[in-house]
C-alpha positions as CSV (number, residue, x, y, z in Angstrom):
1,M,96.4,75.5,132.4
2,D,93.0,77.5,131.6
3,G,93.5,81.2,133.7
4,Y,96.4,81.9,130.9
5,M,96.9,83.3,127.3
6,G,99.8,81.0,127.7
7,K,102.4,83.5,126.1
8,L,104.4,86.3,127.0
9,L,105.7,89.3,124.2
10,A,109.3,89.3,124.0
11,V,110.9,92.6,122.9
12,D,114.6,93.4,122.1
13,L,114.4,97.1,121.5
14,S,118.5,97.0,120.7
15,S,117.6,95.0,117.4
16,G,113.5,95.9,116.9
17,E,113.5,92.0,117.0
18,I,109.8,91.4,118.3
19,Q,108.4,87.9,119.2
20,D,105.6,85.9,121.1
21,E,107.5,83.4,123.4
22,L,105.4,80.5,125.3
23,L,105.1,81.2,128.8
24,N,106.7,78.4,131.3
25,M,103.5,76.6,132.3
26,E,105.7,75.2,135.1
27,Y,106.9,78.4,136.8
28,A,103.4,79.7,136.5
29,H,101.9,76.7,138.5
30,Q,105.0,77.4,141.1
31,F,104.6,81.2,141.5
32,I,101.1,81.7,140.0
33,G,101.5,85.7,138.8
34,G,102.2,88.9,139.0
35,S,105.5,90.0,140.6
36,G,106.0,86.2,141.7
37,L,105.6,84.9,138.2
38,A,108.5,87.7,137.1
39,A,110.4,87.3,140.1
40,R,110.8,83.6,139.0
41,Y,111.5,84.8,135.5
42,L,114.0,87.7,136.2
43,Y,116.3,85.6,138.4
44,D,116.9,83.8,135.2
45,L,117.3,86.9,133.0
46,L,119.1,88.6,135.5
47,D,123.2,89.7,135.6
48,P,124.1,91.0,138.9
49,G,127.2,92.2,137.4
50,L,125.2,95.0,135.3
51,E,123.9,98.4,136.7
52,P,120.4,98.6,136.9
53,L,119.8,100.9,134.0
54,H,122.5,98.5,131.6
55,P,120.3,98.2,128.4
56,A,120.6,94.4,128.5
57,N,118.4,94.6,132.5
58,P,114.9,93.5,131.5
59,L,112.0,95.2,132.8
60,L,109.2,93.5,132.7
61,F,105.1,94.0,132.6
62,V,103.2,90.9,134.4
63,T,99.4,90.2,134.8
64,G,97.6,87.3,137.1
65,P,95.8,84.6,135.8
66,L,92.4,86.5,136.9
67,T,93.4,89.8,135.5
68,G,90.9,90.9,132.8
69,T,87.9,88.5,134.2
70,R,85.0,89.0,136.0
71,A,86.4,88.7,139.3
72,P,86.2,91.9,140.9
73,L,89.4,94.2,142.0
74,Y,91.6,91.9,139.5
75,G,92.5,94.6,136.7
76,R,95.5,95.0,138.1
77,H,99.3,94.5,136.5
78,V,102.8,95.2,137.8
79,V,105.7,96.0,136.2
80,C,109.3,94.7,137.5
81,A,113.1,95.1,137.2
82,R,116.2,95.7,139.1
83,S,115.6,99.1,140.8
84,P,118.0,101.9,139.9
85,L,117.5,103.6,143.2
86,T,117.7,100.3,145.6
87,G,120.0,98.3,143.1
88,I,117.9,95.2,144.3
89,W,114.6,93.4,143.5
90,N,111.8,95.5,142.4
91,E,107.8,95.8,141.5
92,S,105.6,98.2,141.4
93,H,102.1,97.5,141.3
94,A,99.3,99.6,139.6
95,G,95.2,99.9,139.0
96,G,93.8,101.4,135.8
97,F,93.2,99.4,132.5
98,V,96.6,98.3,131.3
99,G,96.8,95.2,133.0
100,A,93.5,94.3,131.7
101,E,93.8,95.2,127.8
102,L,96.9,93.3,127.9
103,R,95.1,90.1,128.5
104,F,92.4,91.1,125.8
105,A,95.2,91.7,123.5
106,G,96.8,87.9,124.3
107,Y,99.4,88.4,126.5
108,D,100.0,87.2,130.0
109,G,103.2,90.2,130.3
110,I,105.9,91.6,128.0
111,I,109.9,91.2,128.6
112,I,111.6,93.8,127.3
113,R,115.3,93.9,126.9
114,G,117.6,96.2,124.8
115,R,118.3,99.9,124.0
116,S,116.0,101.9,121.0
117,P,119.0,103.9,119.2
118,K,115.5,106.8,119.1
119,P,112.8,107.5,121.0
120,V,110.2,104.2,120.3
121,C,106.5,103.4,121.7
122,L,105.9,99.5,121.0
123,W,102.2,99.3,120.3
124,V,100.5,95.9,121.2
125,Q,96.9,94.7,119.5
126,D,95.2,91.3,118.9
127,G,98.8,89.4,119.0
128,K,100.6,91.6,117.4
129,A,102.9,93.8,118.2
130,E,105.1,96.6,116.4
131,L,107.5,99.7,117.6
132,R,106.2,102.9,116.3
133,D,108.7,106.3,116.6
134,A,108.3,108.4,119.3
135,G,110.7,111.2,118.9
136,H,107.8,113.8,118.4
137,L,106.7,112.6,122.1
138,W,109.8,112.8,123.9
139,G,109.4,115.5,126.2
140,K,106.7,115.7,126.7
141,D,104.3,114.9,129.8
142,T,102.5,111.8,130.9
143,F,98.8,113.2,130.1
144,E,99.9,115.3,126.7
145,T,101.9,112.0,125.5
146,Q,98.6,109.1,126.4
147,A,96.2,111.7,124.4
148,I,98.7,112.1,120.9
149,V,99.2,108.6,121.2
150,K,95.2,107.9,121.5
151,E,94.8,109.8,118.9
152,E,97.7,108.7,116.3
153,L,96.0,105.2,116.9
154,G,92.5,106.5,116.3
155,D,90.9,104.9,119.4
156,P,89.8,106.6,122.6
157,R,90.0,102.5,124.5
158,V,93.6,102.2,124.0
159,R,95.5,102.0,127.2
160,V,98.9,103.9,127.0
161,A,101.4,103.2,130.2
162,C,104.1,105.8,129.5
163,I,107.3,108.1,131.2
164,G,107.2,112.1,131.5
165,P,110.5,114.1,131.8
166,A,111.6,112.7,135.0
167,G,111.9,108.3,133.0
168,E,113.3,110.7,130.1
169,N,116.3,112.0,132.1
170,Q,115.9,108.9,134.5
171,V,115.6,110.1,137.6
172,L,115.2,107.6,140.2
173,L,112.5,108.8,141.6
174,A,110.8,108.6,137.8
175,N,107.3,106.7,138.1
176,I,105.3,105.2,134.6
177,I,101.7,106.5,134.4
178,H,98.6,105.4,132.7
179,D,94.9,105.7,132.7
180,H,95.7,109.5,133.2
181,A,96.9,109.2,136.7
182,R,97.7,105.6,138.1
183,A,101.0,104.8,138.8
184,A,103.7,102.0,139.0
185,G,105.2,104.2,141.0
186,R,107.6,103.0,143.3
187,G,111.9,102.0,142.9
188,G,111.9,104.0,139.7
189,M,110.6,101.8,137.0
190,G,110.4,104.9,134.9
191,A,114.7,105.4,134.7
192,V,115.0,102.1,133.6
193,M,111.8,102.5,130.5
194,G,114.2,106.2,129.7
195,S,117.3,104.6,129.8
196,K,115.6,102.6,127.0
197,N,114.6,105.3,124.8
198,L,110.8,103.8,125.4
199,K,108.5,106.4,125.6
200,A,105.2,104.6,125.8
201,V,103.5,101.3,125.6
202,A,100.2,101.5,124.2
203,V,98.1,98.1,124.3
204,R,94.3,97.4,122.9
205,G,93.0,94.1,122.7
206,H,89.5,92.0,122.0
207,G,90.3,88.7,123.1
208,R,88.6,86.6,125.9
209,I,90.2,84.8,128.9
210,P,89.4,81.3,129.0
211,V,88.1,80.0,132.5
212,A,88.1,76.2,133.1
213,D,84.8,76.5,135.2
214,E,83.0,79.2,133.9
215,E,79.4,79.1,136.0
216,R,81.5,78.3,139.0
217,F,83.0,81.5,138.4
218,K,80.9,83.4,137.6
219,E,78.8,82.4,140.8
220,L,82.0,83.3,142.6
221,A,82.4,86.1,141.3
222,R,79.0,87.2,142.0
223,Q,79.3,86.8,145.3
224,V,81.5,89.0,146.1
225,I,80.8,91.7,144.6
226,E,77.6,91.3,146.8
227,I,80.2,91.0,149.7
228,L,81.8,93.9,148.8
229,K,78.9,96.3,148.1
230,D,77.7,95.3,151.3
231,D,81.2,96.3,153.2
232,F,81.6,98.7,155.4
233,M,85.5,99.6,154.6
234,S,84.2,99.5,150.6
235,D,81.6,102.4,151.4
236,M,83.7,104.2,153.4
237,L,87.0,104.2,150.2
238,H,83.9,105.2,147.4
239,E,82.8,108.1,149.8
240,T,86.6,109.6,151.1
241,G,88.7,107.9,149.4
242,T,92.1,106.2,150.5
243,A,92.3,110.1,152.6
244,C,89.6,108.2,154.8
245,A,91.4,107.3,157.7
246,M,93.9,110.1,158.2
247,E,91.8,111.3,161.4
248,Q,92.1,107.9,162.7
249,L,96.0,107.4,161.9
250,S,96.7,110.9,163.0
251,Y,95.2,110.3,166.4
252,L,97.2,107.5,166.5
253,G,100.7,108.6,165.8
254,S,101.1,107.2,161.7
255,L,100.7,110.1,160.4
256,P,104.4,111.6,160.1
257,S,104.6,115.2,160.0
258,R,107.9,117.3,159.6
259,Y,109.9,114.6,158.3
260,Y,108.6,112.0,160.8
261,T,110.2,114.2,163.8
262,Q,106.4,115.9,164.8
263,G,104.1,113.9,166.8
264,V,101.0,115.7,165.9
265,F,100.0,117.5,163.0
266,E,97.4,120.5,164.0
267,G,95.6,120.5,159.9
268,V,95.5,117.3,159.3
269,E,91.2,117.9,159.5
270,T,92.2,120.2,156.2
271,L,93.3,117.1,154.5
272,S,91.2,114.4,155.2
273,G,89.2,112.6,152.6
274,G,86.2,113.5,154.0
275,F,87.2,117.6,153.7
276,M,87.9,116.6,150.3
277,A,84.8,115.6,149.8
278,D,82.8,118.7,151.2
279,T,85.1,120.9,149.4
280,I,87.2,120.1,146.0
281,L,85.6,116.5,144.8
282,T,83.8,116.6,141.6
283,G,83.9,112.5,141.1
284,T,85.4,109.3,141.4
285,S,86.9,106.7,139.3
286,A,87.5,103.0,139.4
287,C,89.7,100.6,138.3
288,Y,89.0,97.6,135.3
289,G,86.5,95.7,137.2
290,C,85.8,97.4,140.3
291,V,83.1,97.9,142.4
292,V,84.7,100.3,145.0
293,G,86.2,103.2,143.0
294,C,88.6,104.7,145.5
295,G,90.0,107.1,143.0
296,R,88.7,110.6,143.0
297,K,88.4,114.2,140.7
298,V,89.0,118.0,141.9
299,T,89.0,120.8,140.7
300,V,89.4,124.2,142.6
301,S,87.8,127.5,141.0
302,E,89.6,130.1,143.7
303,G,92.0,130.7,146.1
304,R,96.1,130.6,145.2
305,Y,96.0,127.4,143.4
306,T,93.2,127.0,140.3
307,F,93.0,124.4,138.5
308,P,90.5,122.6,136.2
309,E,89.4,118.5,137.4
310,I,92.3,116.6,137.7
311,D,93.0,113.3,139.4
312,G,92.8,113.7,143.2
313,P,95.2,113.0,145.7
314,E,95.1,109.9,147.7
315,Y,96.6,109.0,151.2
316,E,100.5,108.6,150.7
317,T,100.4,111.6,148.3
318,I,98.6,113.4,150.7
319,C,101.2,112.3,153.7
320,G,104.5,112.8,151.6
321,L,103.6,116.4,149.6
322,G,101.1,117.2,152.9
323,T,101.8,116.4,156.8
324,T,105.1,115.7,155.5
325,L,106.4,118.9,154.3
326,L,104.2,120.8,156.8
327,I,101.5,121.5,154.0
328,D,97.7,122.1,155.6
329,D,96.4,123.5,152.0
330,L,94.4,120.5,150.1
331,A,94.6,122.2,147.0
332,A,98.3,123.2,146.8
333,V,98.7,119.3,147.9
334,S,96.1,118.1,144.7
335,W,98.2,120.7,142.9
336,L,101.6,118.7,144.1
337,G,100.5,115.7,143.0
338,H,99.1,116.9,139.5
339,L,102.6,118.0,138.9
340,C,104.4,114.6,139.9
341,D,102.3,113.2,138.1
342,G,102.6,114.8,134.9
343,Y,106.4,114.8,135.5
344,G,106.3,110.9,135.4
345,M,107.0,111.1,139.6
346,D,106.6,108.9,142.2
347,T,105.2,111.3,145.1
348,M,105.4,108.9,147.7
349,S,109.9,109.3,147.4
350,A,109.6,112.7,145.6
351,G,107.7,114.2,148.7
352,S,110.2,112.1,151.6
353,T,113.5,113.4,149.7
354,I,112.5,117.4,150.0
355,G,111.3,116.7,153.2
356,F,114.7,114.9,154.3
357,A,115.9,118.5,152.5
358,H,114.3,120.6,154.9
359,Y,114.9,118.6,157.7
360,L,118.6,118.9,156.6
361,F,118.2,123.0,156.2
362,Q,116.3,123.6,159.5
363,E,118.9,121.5,161.3
364,G,121.4,123.7,159.3
365,I,123.2,121.1,158.2
366,I,122.7,122.2,154.3
367,G,122.4,126.2,153.5
368,P,121.4,128.2,150.5
369,Q,124.7,127.5,149.0
370,D,123.8,124.2,148.6
371,T,119.8,124.9,147.2
372,G,120.8,127.4,144.8
373,G,119.7,129.8,146.8
374,L,116.8,128.6,147.6
375,T,115.2,128.9,151.4
376,L,113.2,125.6,152.4
377,Q,110.7,126.9,155.0
378,W,108.4,124.3,155.7
379,G,104.8,124.9,155.3
380,D,105.6,126.5,151.6
381,P,104.0,125.2,148.3
382,D,105.7,127.2,146.1
383,T,109.2,126.1,146.8
384,V,107.9,122.3,146.5
385,V,106.5,123.9,143.1
386,E,110.1,124.5,141.9
387,L,111.9,121.9,143.4
388,L,109.6,119.7,141.3
389,G,110.6,120.8,138.6
390,Q,114.0,121.3,139.3
391,M,113.5,117.3,139.8
392,A,112.3,116.1,136.6
393,H,114.8,117.6,135.1
394,K,117.7,117.2,136.6
395,K,118.5,121.1,137.3
396,G,120.6,122.8,140.3
397,F,119.2,121.5,143.4
398,G,116.7,119.3,142.2
399,A,119.4,117.5,140.2
400,L,121.4,116.0,143.8
401,L,117.3,115.2,145.2
402,S,116.6,113.5,141.7
403,E,118.9,110.6,143.2
404,G,116.4,109.8,146.8
405,S,117.1,110.4,150.0
406,R,119.8,108.2,150.6
407,R,122.1,109.6,148.1
408,L,121.0,113.1,149.2
409,G,122.0,111.8,153.2
410,Q,125.5,110.2,151.5
411,R,126.4,114.0,149.5
412,F,126.1,115.0,153.3
413,G,127.5,112.9,155.3
414,V,124.0,112.0,157.0
415,E,123.4,108.8,155.4
416,E,121.8,107.8,158.5
417,L,119.4,110.6,158.9
418,A,117.4,109.4,156.0
419,V,114.1,107.7,156.4
420,Q,114.7,105.3,153.8
421,V,115.3,101.6,154.1
422,K,117.6,99.6,151.6
423,G,117.5,102.6,149.8
424,L,113.7,103.3,149.0
425,E,111.3,105.8,151.0
426,V,109.5,104.6,154.0
427,A,105.8,104.7,153.6
428,Y,103.7,106.8,155.5
429,H,102.5,104.5,158.6
430,D,104.8,105.4,161.0
431,P,106.3,101.9,162.6
432,R,106.5,104.0,165.9
433,A,102.5,104.3,166.6
434,L,102.2,100.4,164.4
435,S,104.9,98.1,165.9
436,A,104.7,95.9,163.3
437,M,105.5,98.3,160.4
438,A,109.1,97.8,161.7
439,L,109.6,94.4,160.7
440,V,107.3,95.4,157.7
441,Y,110.0,98.0,155.9
442,S,113.3,96.5,157.5
443,T,112.5,93.2,155.7
444,S,110.6,93.7,152.8
445,P,112.4,92.6,149.5
446,I,111.9,96.7,147.6
447,G,112.5,98.2,150.2
448,A,110.6,100.4,153.3
449,S,107.3,99.5,151.4
450,H,103.8,99.0,152.7
451,N,102.2,96.7,150.0
452,H,104.4,93.9,150.9
453,S,102.3,93.3,154.3
454,D,99.9,96.2,154.7
455,M,99.7,95.3,158.7
456,Y,98.6,98.5,159.7
457,W,95.5,97.1,159.3
458,V,95.6,94.4,161.2
459,E,97.2,96.9,164.2
460,V,94.3,98.8,164.1
461,G,91.5,95.9,164.5
462,R,91.0,94.6,161.0
463,S,92.1,90.9,161.9
464,L,92.7,88.0,159.3
465,E,91.4,85.2,161.4
466,E,91.2,82.5,158.9
467,M,94.9,83.2,158.3
468,G,95.8,82.8,161.8
469,I,96.6,86.8,162.1
470,P,94.7,88.1,165.3
471,F,94.7,91.7,166.1
472,T,97.2,92.4,168.1
473,D,98.6,95.3,170.5
474,R,99.7,97.9,168.0
475,L,102.6,98.9,170.8
476,E,103.5,95.8,171.7
477,D,106.8,93.9,169.9
478,A,107.1,90.5,171.4
479,G,105.5,88.4,169.0
480,K,104.9,89.7,166.1
481,G,107.6,88.3,163.8
482,P,105.8,85.0,163.3
483,L,102.3,86.9,162.4
484,V,104.2,89.8,159.6
485,A,106.0,86.5,157.9
486,R,102.2,84.4,157.9
487,H,101.0,88.2,156.1
488,Q,103.6,88.4,153.8
489,D,103.3,84.9,152.9
490,W,99.3,86.3,152.3
491,R,100.4,89.5,150.8
492,S,102.9,87.6,148.1
493,V,100.0,85.2,147.1
494,T,97.5,88.1,146.8
495,N,101.0,90.4,144.6
496,A,100.7,87.4,142.5
497,L,97.2,86.8,141.7
498,I,97.4,90.7,141.1
499,V,94.0,91.7,143.6
500,C,93.8,94.9,145.0
501,A,94.0,95.4,148.8
502,F,90.9,97.0,149.2
503,N,89.1,93.3,147.8
504,N,87.8,92.8,151.5
505,A,86.7,89.8,151.0
506,P,87.5,86.5,152.7
507,A,90.4,84.9,151.7
508,Q,88.9,81.4,150.5
509,Y,87.1,83.6,147.6
510,H,90.3,84.4,146.3
511,A,91.9,80.8,146.2
512,D,87.9,79.3,144.6
513,L,88.2,82.3,142.2
514,L,91.8,81.0,141.2
515,N,90.4,77.1,141.6
516,A,87.9,77.8,139.1
517,A,89.5,79.9,136.6
518,T,92.6,77.9,135.8
519,G,91.3,74.4,137.1
520,R,94.1,74.2,140.3
521,Q,92.9,72.5,143.3
522,E,94.2,75.0,145.9
523,T,93.7,75.3,149.7
524,L,94.6,78.4,151.7
525,D,97.6,76.6,153.1
526,S,98.2,75.2,150.6
527,L,98.9,79.3,148.7
528,L,100.7,80.3,151.6
529,H,102.6,77.7,150.7
530,I,103.5,78.9,147.6
531,G,103.5,82.8,149.1
532,E,106.5,81.4,151.2
533,R,108.1,80.5,148.1
534,I,107.7,83.7,146.6
535,W,109.1,85.9,149.5
536,N,112.3,83.3,149.8
537,L,113.1,83.7,146.0
538,K,112.8,87.7,146.4
539,R,115.0,87.4,149.5
540,A,117.6,84.7,147.6
541,F,117.4,87.1,144.5
542,N,118.6,89.9,146.7
543,H,121.5,88.3,148.4
544,R,123.0,87.5,144.4
545,L,123.2,91.2,144.7
546,G,125.0,91.7,147.3
547,L,122.6,92.0,150.4
548,T,123.4,91.7,153.8
549,R,122.0,90.6,157.3
550,A,122.8,94.4,158.1
551,D,120.2,95.6,155.5
552,D,118.0,94.7,157.3
553,K,117.4,98.3,159.6
554,L,115.6,101.0,160.4
555,P,116.5,104.7,159.8
556,Q,118.2,107.0,162.7
557,L,114.7,108.6,163.1
558,L,112.4,105.8,163.2
559,L,114.5,104.9,166.3
560,Q,114.0,108.2,168.6
561,P,110.8,108.4,170.0
562,L,108.5,111.1,169.9
563,S,107.0,113.2,172.6
564,E,104.1,113.9,171.6
565,G,100.5,112.2,169.9
566,G,100.2,108.9,169.5
567,T,103.3,107.3,169.4
568,Q,103.4,107.3,173.4
569,G,107.0,107.6,173.2
570,H,107.1,104.3,172.1
571,V,110.3,103.1,169.6
572,P,109.7,99.1,168.2
573,D,112.0,96.8,169.6
574,L,113.1,96.2,166.3
575,E,116.3,92.9,166.7
576,L,113.6,91.4,169.2
577,M,111.2,91.0,166.5
578,L,113.7,89.9,164.3
579,R,115.4,87.3,166.0
580,E,111.8,86.0,166.2
581,Y,110.9,86.4,162.2
582,Y,114.6,85.3,161.5
583,E,113.5,82.3,163.3
584,A,109.8,81.8,162.1
585,R,111.4,82.2,158.8
586,D,114.5,79.8,159.2
587,W,116.6,82.2,158.0
588,D,120.5,81.9,159.2
589,P,120.6,85.1,162.1
590,D,124.3,85.9,161.0
591,T,124.0,86.0,157.1
592,G,120.2,87.1,156.7
593,K,120.1,84.6,153.7
594,P,116.9,81.8,154.1
595,S,118.8,78.1,155.1
596,R,119.5,75.5,152.5
597,E,117.1,73.6,153.7
598,K,114.0,76.5,154.0
599,L,115.1,76.6,150.5
600,L,115.2,73.0,149.6
601,S,111.3,72.8,151.2
602,L,110.2,75.5,148.8
603,G,111.6,73.5,145.7
604,L,114.1,75.9,145.6
605,E,117.2,73.9,145.0
606,E,118.9,76.6,142.2
607,M,118.2,79.3,144.5
608,A,119.6,77.2,147.2
609,G,123.2,76.3,145.1
610,D,123.7,80.0,144.3
611,L,123.4,81.4,148.1
612,W,125.0,78.3,149.8
613,G,127.0,76.6,147.4
614,L,126.7,73.0,146.3
615,G,126.4,70.2,148.2
616,Q,124.0,67.8,150.2
């Protein structure tokens, strides 16, 4: 099938064996690529009885059939494994250039097994691969590592995905950094790399990607580019970055403040994308094939925190290391984000876990005797600098924080107060202000992620009418179940294609581009069916790992009303929405499992047998 390179790179770090493996084209047809294809492969490869950091557990880097083509905003890749943070399925999507470069090198993905006896770097170039010694890189941050690898390989265009000290120390919040500060951020994929003694993956290629109908594809890509260039949201993202909506979301009550316990953050104007553009912004950056360019470059030359040009913080980082901690100094937040990138640590989970520690300290649940003498005060970036260093190196109080907020809560007997779902810290869109996000967080296959359904955009006015997803009242609970399920199915498709969420072209263009590239004949309805298949596969995957109906819940703090701000005292009726959702999904209301009939109707016979046993 055109659109695919037709092979995966299979690496056994224990033996050092590297070989090409033909891509399973039946899987590609059923699950497209990206996280859909990865989930199908991992369902076969994973032993549910092994711990997530066991050497035998695979780590997958996967692309999509449009990755690296001329289609705009299709340069992404995804890193997948069983998460050491949550214990369930994990997929961490990333922009930059690694995905495109991997395709140019001749591969649709990489499957990594085993554990090297010493630190290594996997070097992939034009259909060949080798393991190189990386002992001299161990201990270096992600910025140093990328620079050294490129210099050693003699090519500045080599793309390097690597871990920092956090990944080396198997911090459960560790991520994978590439293209300076782009991240496969969520779920501890950096810890999986560290557990395998894999310091970096370097990629360079010069090949061409086969396309079924070159002229048709070229014309469709041109049309999408024109749409995006004339798109208001694309323009806003370019001018003010992903923090462009900070003030609007604050007005609605969606912006978390003081660890989700305060309805209004007074300093939001000083953290907004507009303020950044007016004060410290010195440049922008874009991923492969991107005409939007939402990445920020910032410089601060005076004040408490000064630094030369670094990658500026995105919305989620500003919330995690800013509003959640009541820090309103944009330079400080930028520096904290830079530290996380260098250590190789997820800014979202790190900020939320530190926020939880501050909350516990202020509530008197923990004290200086627990924090190594540190006083945790809201609005104090200096203490956060210290904690981030401790977390990355598993030192002092930071060693406990490095395991995430769920384990921190368990340690002090207050797990119910940790703002997480299934072990993953909640993304920064408060469901008390945008009720559909309550369902999104509680049912996401990786925990409380916003990337499996960004329904918050729908709730603030960006409907998807062509997908049958209209604008709804953001504080209304009834009727959300079927809409969220449909939106999740569509996001399962885009996460299989691996297109950036900021590609605002009409949905039909994605189907047309896929068809022109591969020769398929997909409609929006048939793609939604594939999306539903992918969603239910991931659900079956998690049930095999022990997930139950009881895990579909929200943390206690998000079920308490706020007396001020845009939430207007609203608390989502999650049980009502879950009943609607389970009915729409045809999932068993007692166990949370997809019904046998649903799985069979989606062509998931093996999963039906695993979940329900053999039978008619």
